[in-house]
C-alpha positions as CSV (number, residue, x, y, z in Angstrom):
1,M,-1.4,-3.7,-29.4
2,S,2.3,-3.2,-28.5
3,D,4.1,-5.9,-26.6
4,I,6.3,-5.4,-23.5
5,W,9.8,-6.7,-24.0
6,W,10.3,-9.6,-21.6
7,Q,13.2,-12.0,-21.1
8,T,13.4,-15.0,-18.9
9,K,16.6,-16.6,-17.8
10,G,18.0,-18.7,-14.9
11,E,17.1,-22.0,-13.3
12,G,16.0,-21.2,-9.8
13,D,12.8,-22.4,-8.3
14,C,11.9,-18.9,-7.3
15,H,10.7,-16.4,-9.9
16,L,12.0,-12.8,-9.6
17,V,10.6,-10.0,-11.7
18,L,13.1,-7.0,-12.1
19,L,11.7,-3.6,-12.9
20,H,14.1,-0.7,-13.8
21,G,13.8,3.0,-13.1
22,W,13.0,6.1,-15.0
23,G,14.7,6.7,-18.4
24,L,16.4,3.2,-18.3
25,N,15.8,-0.4,-19.4
26,A,16.4,-3.9,-18.3
27,Q,20.1,-3.8,-19.2
28,V,20.8,-2.0,-16.0
29,W,20.7,-5.4,-14.3
30,D,23.5,-6.9,-16.5
31,C,26.0,-6.6,-13.5
32,I,23.9,-8.8,-11.2
33,T,22.0,-11.2,-13.5
34,P,24.9,-13.8,-13.8
35,E,24.8,-14.2,-10.0
36,L,21.1,-14.0,-9.5
37,S,20.3,-16.4,-12.3
38,T,22.0,-19.2,-10.3
39,H,19.4,-18.7,-7.5
40,F,16.2,-17.4,-9.3
41,T,14.4,-17.6,-12.6
42,L,14.7,-14.0,-13.6
43,H,12.1,-12.0,-15.5
44,L,13.8,-9.0,-17.2
45,V,11.3,-6.4,-18.3
46,D,11.5,-3.1,-20.2
47,L,8.7,-0.9,-18.8
48,P,6.1,0.2,-21.4
49,G,7.6,2.9,-23.6
50,Y,11.2,2.2,-22.4
51,G,14.0,0.3,-24.1
52,R,12.6,-2.4,-26.4
53,S,9.0,-2.0,-25.2
54,R,8.3,0.6,-27.9
55,G,4.9,1.8,-29.2
56,F,3.4,2.9,-25.9
57,A,2.3,6.4,-25.1
58,A,2.7,7.8,-21.6
59,L,0.8,5.7,-19.1
60,T,-0.4,6.1,-15.5
61,L,1.0,3.9,-12.8
62,R,-2.0,1.7,-12.8
63,Q,-2.0,1.2,-16.6
64,M,1.7,0.3,-16.5
65,T,1.2,-2.2,-13.7
66,D,-1.8,-3.8,-15.3
67,L,0.2,-4.4,-18.6
68,I,3.1,-6.0,-16.7
69,L,0.8,-8.2,-14.5
70,S,-0.8,-9.5,-17.7
71,Q,2.6,-11.1,-18.7
72,A,4.0,-11.9,-15.3
73,P,4.3,-15.4,-13.8
74,E,1.5,-16.5,-11.5
75,K,3.8,-16.3,-8.4
76,A,7.0,-14.2,-8.1
77,V,9.1,-12.0,-6.0
78,W,8.7,-8.5,-7.4
79,L,11.7,-6.2,-7.3
80,G,11.5,-2.5,-8.4
81,W,14.2,0.1,-8.5
82,S,13.2,3.8,-8.1
83,L,10.2,4.3,-10.4
84,G,10.1,0.5,-10.8
85,G,9.6,0.3,-7.1
86,L,6.3,2.1,-7.5
87,V,5.3,-0.4,-10.2
88,A,6.2,-3.3,-8.1
89,S,4.4,-1.8,-5.1
90,Q,1.2,-1.3,-7.2
91,A,1.4,-4.9,-8.3
92,A,1.5,-6.1,-4.8
93,L,-1.5,-4.0,-4.0
94,L,-3.5,-5.1,-7.1
95,A,-2.5,-8.8,-7.0
96,P,-1.3,-9.7,-3.5
97,D,-1.8,-13.4,-4.1
98,R,0.7,-13.3,-7.0
99,V,3.5,-11.5,-5.2
100,N,5.5,-13.8,-2.9
101,A,7.6,-10.9,-1.6
102,L,8.0,-7.2,-2.5
103,V,11.5,-5.7,-2.8
104,T,11.9,-1.9,-3.4
105,V,15.3,-0.5,-4.2
106,A,16.2,3.2,-3.8
107,S,12.5,3.8,-4.0
108,S,9.9,5.9,-2.1
109,P,6.2,5.5,-1.8
110,C,6.1,9.3,-2.3
111,F,9.0,10.7,-4.3
112,S,7.8,14.3,-4.1
113,A,8.8,16.4,-1.0
114,Q,6.0,17.6,1.2
115,D,5.8,19.6,4.5
116,D,6.5,16.6,6.7
117,W,8.2,14.4,4.1
118,A,11.7,14.4,2.6
119,G,11.9,13.9,-1.2
120,I,12.6,15.6,-4.5
121,K,11.4,19.2,-4.5
122,P,8.5,19.6,-6.9
123,D,10.2,22.4,-8.7
124,V,13.2,20.1,-9.4
125,L,10.9,17.6,-11.0
126,A,9.0,20.3,-12.8
127,G,12.4,21.6,-14.0
128,F,13.3,18.2,-15.4
129,Q,10.0,18.1,-17.2
130,H,10.7,21.5,-18.8
131,Q,14.2,20.6,-19.8
132,L,12.9,17.4,-21.5
133,S,11.1,19.5,-24.0
134,E,14.4,21.2,-24.9
135,D,17.1,18.5,-24.8
136,F,15.9,15.2,-23.4
137,Q,19.1,13.2,-23.9
138,R,21.1,15.7,-21.8
139,T,18.4,15.8,-19.2
140,V,18.4,12.0,-18.9
141,E,22.2,12.1,-18.6
142,R,22.0,14.7,-15.8
143,F,19.5,12.6,-13.9
144,L,21.8,9.6,-14.2
145,A,24.7,11.5,-12.8
146,L,22.6,12.5,-9.8
147,Q,22.0,8.8,-9.1
148,T,25.7,8.0,-8.4
149,L,26.9,11.1,-6.6
150,G,29.0,10.5,-3.6
151,T,30.0,6.9,-4.0
152,D,33.6,5.8,-4.3
153,T,32.9,4.5,-7.8
154,A,30.6,7.3,-8.9
155,K,32.2,7.9,-12.4
156,Q,32.3,4.2,-13.2
157,D,28.8,3.7,-11.9
158,A,27.4,6.6,-14.0
159,R,29.2,5.2,-17.1
160,L,27.4,1.8,-16.6
161,L,24.0,3.5,-16.3
162,K,24.7,5.8,-19.3
163,S,25.8,2.7,-21.4
164,A,22.5,1.0,-20.5
165,V,20.6,4.0,-21.7
166,L,22.5,4.6,-24.9
167,S,22.6,0.9,-25.9
168,L,19.0,1.2,-27.0
169,D,16.8,3.8,-28.5
170,M,15.8,6.6,-26.0
171,P,12.3,6.7,-24.8
172,S,10.1,9.4,-26.3
173,A,9.9,12.7,-24.4
174,E,6.2,12.0,-23.9
175,V,7.0,8.7,-22.1
176,L,9.7,10.3,-20.0
177,N,7.5,13.1,-19.1
178,G,4.7,10.6,-18.0
179,G,7.3,8.9,-15.8
180,L,8.2,12.2,-14.1
181,E,4.5,12.8,-13.6
182,I,4.1,9.5,-11.7
183,L,7.2,10.5,-9.5
184,K,5.6,13.9,-8.9
185,T,2.1,12.8,-8.0
186,V,1.9,9.2,-6.7
187,D,1.7,8.6,-3.0
188,L,1.4,5.0,-1.8
189,R,2.4,5.5,1.9
190,D,-1.0,4.7,3.4
191,A,-2.0,2.1,0.8
192,L,1.1,-0.1,1.5
193,T,0.3,-0.4,5.2
194,A,-2.2,-3.1,4.1
195,L,0.5,-5.4,2.7
196,T,0.9,-8.8,4.4
197,M,3.6,-10.4,2.2
198,P,7.3,-10.0,3.1
199,F,8.4,-6.5,2.2
200,L,12.1,-5.7,2.0
201,R,13.2,-2.1,1.4
202,L,16.8,-1.5,0.2
203,Y,18.5,2.0,0.3
204,G,21.8,3.7,-0.3
205,R,22.9,6.0,2.6
206,L,24.3,8.5,0.1
207,D,21.2,8.6,-2.1
208,G,20.3,12.2,-3.2
209,L,16.9,11.3,-4.7
210,V,15.5,9.1,-1.8
211,P,16.7,10.7,1.4
212,R,17.8,8.3,4.1
213,K,15.7,10.2,6.7
214,I,12.5,8.5,5.3
215,V,13.8,5.1,6.3
216,P,13.0,5.2,10.0
217,M,9.7,6.9,9.2
218,L,8.7,4.0,7.0
219,D,10.0,1.5,9.6
220,E,7.4,3.0,11.9
221,M,4.6,3.3,9.3
222,W,5.2,-0.3,8.0
223,P,6.5,-2.2,11.1
224,E,6.1,-5.6,9.3
225,S,8.6,-4.5,6.6
226,E,12.4,-4.7,6.8
227,S,14.8,-2.1,5.7
228,V,18.5,-2.4,4.7
229,V,20.7,0.6,4.1
230,F,23.9,0.1,2.2
231,P,26.3,2.6,3.9
232,K,28.5,3.6,0.9
233,A,25.9,3.3,-1.9
234,A,23.8,6.0,-3.5
235,H,20.7,5.6,-5.8
236,A,22.0,2.4,-7.6
237,P,23.3,0.0,-4.9
238,F,23.1,-3.0,-7.3
239,I,25.7,-1.3,-9.5
240,S,28.1,0.0,-6.8
241,H,27.8,-3.0,-4.4
242,P,26.6,-5.9,-6.5
243,A,27.9,-8.7,-4.2
244,A,26.2,-7.3,-1.1
245,F,23.1,-6.6,-3.0
246,C,22.8,-10.2,-4.4
247,D,23.6,-11.6,-0.9
248,T,20.6,-9.7,0.5
249,L,18.2,-11.1,-2.1
250,V,19.5,-14.7,-1.7
251,A,19.0,-14.4,2.1
252,L,15.4,-13.2,1.5
253,K,14.8,-16.2,-0.8
254,S,15.9,-18.5,1.9
255,R,13.3,-17.1,4.3
256,L,10.3,-17.5,1.8
């Protein structure tokens, strides 16, 4: 059986599992790991099939989460960005006693737009799936460019994301397609109302993939959770605003 790539660093008494987004790998966190490792013991993970976690076929959200839980510390804060936010949320649902707090970053419990719900139009996700079969490197690069649109540092941020992707072998088209299928079909809105652990949701106001209009809707649906919107950030606030992002996590730790 293939192994998930997993790296632990830092000396903090609080464990923090960091889960990246679609098409990427754990190197996206390089800009914040030096700061966070002074406060937390970090668990950097390449999702199955991504980065250095090779040898996996496309998995369902449940299969991916079960694999990561099998290697995770007994107790940790789980933070997931974008697609990783769905994995972290699923972990909180499956093993609530092991999740001290859940943090989702630029993530949605339902990425796909519906009649009463803002999200990515299903035909856009289907278009990405079709383009993957033709030129998946270019498709991934286009998706990364979408994540930084509108920020003051958009070009620089896109370069950082691109360098994280290109530093390692690209995931297979099958794995990438499986990730898009999760984004297209999963809906955890109702399930997450049952969570009782601290739940912090972080957003970028300029995010074109997770529209800010869902924030007040989720505030109402999940009144026990807390939301923070970074006013000048897009889909990758930890890259565009690393200091403010780290301060928010350290403040959460102080309340646990």
